[in-house]
C-alpha positions in Angstrom: 0.0 0.0 0.0 2.8 2.3 1.0 4.6 1.7 -2.3 1.4 2.4 -4.3 0.8 5.5 -2.4 4.3 6.8 -3.1 3.9 6.1 -6.8 0.6 8.0 -6.9 2.3 11.0 -5.2 5.1 10.9 -7.8 2.6 10.9 -10.7 0.8 13.9 -9.3 4.0 15.9 -9.0 5.0 15.1 -12.6 1.6 16.3 -14.0 1.7 19.4 -11.8 5.2 20.3 -13.3 4.0 19.5 -16.8 1.0 21.8 -16.4 3.1 24.6 -15.0 5.4 24.2 -18.0 2.5 24.4 -20.4 1.2 27.5 -18.8 4.6 29.2 -19.0 5.0 28.2 -22.7 1.6 29.5 -23.5 2.3 32.8 -21.7 5.5 33.2 -23.6 3.8 32.6 -26.9 1.1 35.1 -26.1 3.6 37.7 -25.1 5.6 37.1 -28.3 2.4 37.4 -30.3 1.5 40.7 -28.6 5.0 42.2 -29.3 4.8 41.1 -32.9 1.5 42.8 -33.4 2.9 46.0 -31.9 6.0 46.0 -34.1 3.8 45.3 -37.2 1.5 48.3 -36.4 4.5 50.6 -35.8 6.2 49.5 -39.0 2.9 50.0 -40.9 2.3 53.5 -39.5 5.8 54.6 -40.5 5.9 53.3 -44.0 2.2 53.5 -45.1 0.9 56.4 -47.2 -0.6 59.2 -45.0 -4.3 59.4 -44.9 -5.9 62.3 -46.8 -6.6 65.6 -45.1 -9.9 66.3 -43.2 -10.9 68.4 -46.1 -11.3 65.3 -48.3 -14.9 64.0 -48.4 -14.8 60.8 -46.4 -18.1 59.6 -48.0 -16.2 58.7 -51.1 -15.5 55.1 -50.5 -14.7 53.9 -54.0 -10.9 54.7 -53.6 -9.0 51.5 -53.6 -6.9 51.0 -50.5 -3.2 50.6 -50.7 -2.4 46.9 -50.4 1.4 47.2 -50.5 3.8 49.3 -48.4 5.2 52.4 -50.0 8.9 53.0 -49.3 10.5 56.4 -49.5 13.7 56.8 -51.4 16.2 59.2 -49.8 17.3 62.0 -52.3 20.8 63.3 -51.8 20.8 67.0 -50.6 23.5 68.0 -53.2 23.5 67.1 -56.8 26.7 67.3 -58.8 26.3 68.8 -62.3 28.4 67.6 -65.1 28.8 70.4 -67.7 30.1 69.2 -71.0 32.5 71.6 -72.5 32.1 72.2 -76.2 35.2 71.5 -78.3 37.0 74.7 -79.6 36.0 75.8 -83.1 38.9 75.6 -85.4 38.7 77.5 -88.7 40.8 76.1 -91.4 42.0 78.7 -94.0 42.0 77.5 -97.5 45.4 76.6 -98.9 46.0 78.6 -102.0 48.5 76.9 -104.3 50.1 79.1 -106.9 49.8 77.7 -110.4 53.0 76.3 -111.8 55.1 78.7 -113.8 54.7 78.3 -117.5 57.8 77.2 -119.3 58.0 78.6 -122.8 59.1 76.0 -125.4 59.8 77.4 -128.8 58.4 75.8 -131.9 60.6 73.6 -133.9 60.9 76.1 -136.8 61.2 79.2 -134.6 64.7 80.7 -134.6 66.3 80.9 -131.2 67.5 84.4 -130.3 70.4 84.5 -127.9 70.1 86.9 -125.0 72.7 89.6 -125.3 74.7 90.5 -122.2 74.5 94.1 -121.2 77.9 95.6 -121.0 78.6 97.9 -118.1 80.2 101.2 -118.9 84.0 101.2 -118.4 85.1 103.7 -115.8 88.7 104.7 -116.0 90.3 105.3 -112.6 90.9 109.0 -112.0 88.8 110.2 -114.9 86.0 112.5 -113.8 84.3 115.2 -115.7 83.4 118.7 -114.5 82.1 121.5 -116.7 84.2 124.4 -117.7 87.2 123.6 -115.4 89.8 126.3 -114.7 93.1 125.9 -113.0 93.1 127.3 -109.4 96.3 129.3 -109.9 97.5 131.7 -112.5 100.6 129.6 -113.1 100.8 125.8 -113.1 103.0 125.0 -110.2 104.9 121.9 -109.1 103.1 119.2 -107.3 104.9 119.0 -103.9 102.3 116.7 -102.3 100.5 114.0 -104.2 97.0 112.5 -103.6 97.5 109.2 -101.6 94.2 107.5 -102.6 93.5 106.4 -99.0 96.9 105.0 -98.4 99.0 106.2 -95.5 102.0 108.5 -96.2 104.5 110.0 -93.8 104.0 113.7 -93.1 107.3 115.7 -93.1 105.6 118.1 -90.7 104.3 115.8 -88.0 106.3 112.6 -88.7 103.2 110.5 -88.5 101.6 108.3 -91.1 98.3 109.6 -92.5 96.3 109.9 -95.6 96.7 112.9 -98.0 93.3 113.6 -99.4 94.3 116.4 -101.8 97.2 117.7 -103.8 99.7 120.4 -102.8 100.5 122.8 -105.7 103.5 125.0 -105.1 102.7 128.7 -105.1 104.1 131.9 -103.6 102.3 133.4 -100.6 99.8 136.0 -101.9 99.2 134.2 -105.2 95.6 134.4 -106.3 93.3 131.4 -106.0 90.4 130.8 -108.4 87.3 128.6 -108.4 87.9 125.7 -110.7 84.2 125.5 -111.6 81.0 127.3 -110.9 79.2 126.7 -107.6 78.1 128.1 -104.2 80.2 129.0 -101.2 78.9 126.7 -98.5 81.5 127.1 -95.7 84.3 129.4 -94.7 86.3 128.2 -91.7 89.6 129.1 -89.9 90.5 125.5 -89.1 93.2 124.8 -86.4 94.8 122.2 -88.7 94.2 123.4 -92.2 94.1 127.1 -91.6 91.7 129.3 -93.6 89.5 127.0 -95.8 86.7 127.6 -98.3 84.2 124.9 -99.3 82.6 125.3 -102.7 79.6 123.1 -103.7 79.2 122.7 -107.5 75.7 121.1 -107.2 76.5 118.2 -109.5 77.9 115.8 -106.9 81.3 117.6 -106.8 82.7 119.8 -104.0 86.1 121.5 -103.8 87.9 122.7 -100.7 90.7 125.2 -100.8 93.0 125.1 -97.7 95.9 127.2 -96.3 94.5 130.5 -97.6 95.4 133.9 -96.2 93.0 136.0 -94.2 91.0 138.7 -96.0 89.0 136.6 -98.5 87.1 138.0 -101.5 84.0 135.8 -100.9 81.6 135.0 -98.2 79.1 132.2 -97.5 76.2 132.0 -99.9 78.1 133.6 -102.8 77.4 132.1 -106.2 80.6 131.8 -108.3 81.4 130.9 -111.9 84.5 129.1 -113.1 87.6 131.3 -112.7 86.1 133.7 -110.0 88.6 134.9 -107.4 88.3 133.3 -104.0 91.4 134.6 -102.1 95.2 134.2 -102.0 97.7 131.6 -100.9 98.7 131.9 -97.2 100.8 129.9 -94.7 98.0 129.1 -92.3 97.9 125.2 -92.5 99.9 124.1 -89.5 99.7 120.5 -90.5 101.8 121.3 -93.6 103.9 124.1 -92.3 107.1 122.2 -93.1 106.2 122.1 -96.8 107.2 125.0 -99.1 104.4 127.6 -99.7 101.6 125.9 -101.7 97.8 125.6 -102.2 96.2 122.5 -100.7 93.1 121.6 -102.8 90.7 118.7 -102.3 88.0 117.4 -104.6 85.1 115.1 -103.5 82.6 113.3 -105.8 79.4 111.9 -104.2 81.1 112.0 -100.8 84.3 110.3 -101.9 87.7 111.9 -102.2 89.1 111.8 -105.7 92.5 112.9 -107.2 92.2 116.6 -108.0 94.6 116.2 -110.9 92.0 113.9 -112.6 89.7 116.9 -112.8 92.3 119.6 -113.5 94.0 117.8 -116.3 
């Protein structure tokens, strides 16, 4: 009896524990269901389309209800614009090609004329023409100093080597000096090297200069002379040639270049 009684008590305990476990499992399932319903309602409220405003007539009941959730897509606050740059406009200039030069081919029976070479005029050195030339002195004197033609010659006065751009014609001091051709007196100077000088422009590319004259000339600047007019007299005023016997130093230029005065006087 005692053993049966103990078995009966053990069975009651087992069923009691089993019932308690079933109650706890059922409570847990109900609690989970309640939480699931709440989460579903919250998720639906956040993602569903908002109801129309109060101003909308609620008696209109033929509007279909939204059966699916509407999801909102986030739009970025800043949008980067890509601006396409147009390519530069290149203007091409037309290339103009010159036509080929025509080559003249004579006919078979056409005589060939040889091109004649043009002969340049022969210019003799020292030969220059001036109109109505007169000798600058009354008497033809000795040449005591020749034209050097740009070469250096030793001066007996200074002892240095220098060019002699004119000729020295021996003459007594006081001998009259004449214009060798017509022209205009352009300059009268008392030069520290060449003494009293007179520059005569002949207005044809020629100029003549008379150096070493005495003071008291018979002309002044601006006078127009003809060939043979008196200019002055021979002096001894050219210090650079003071060691030479009394003479007239005369220079002739043609187009800015010194030439031998004897080529004109002869």
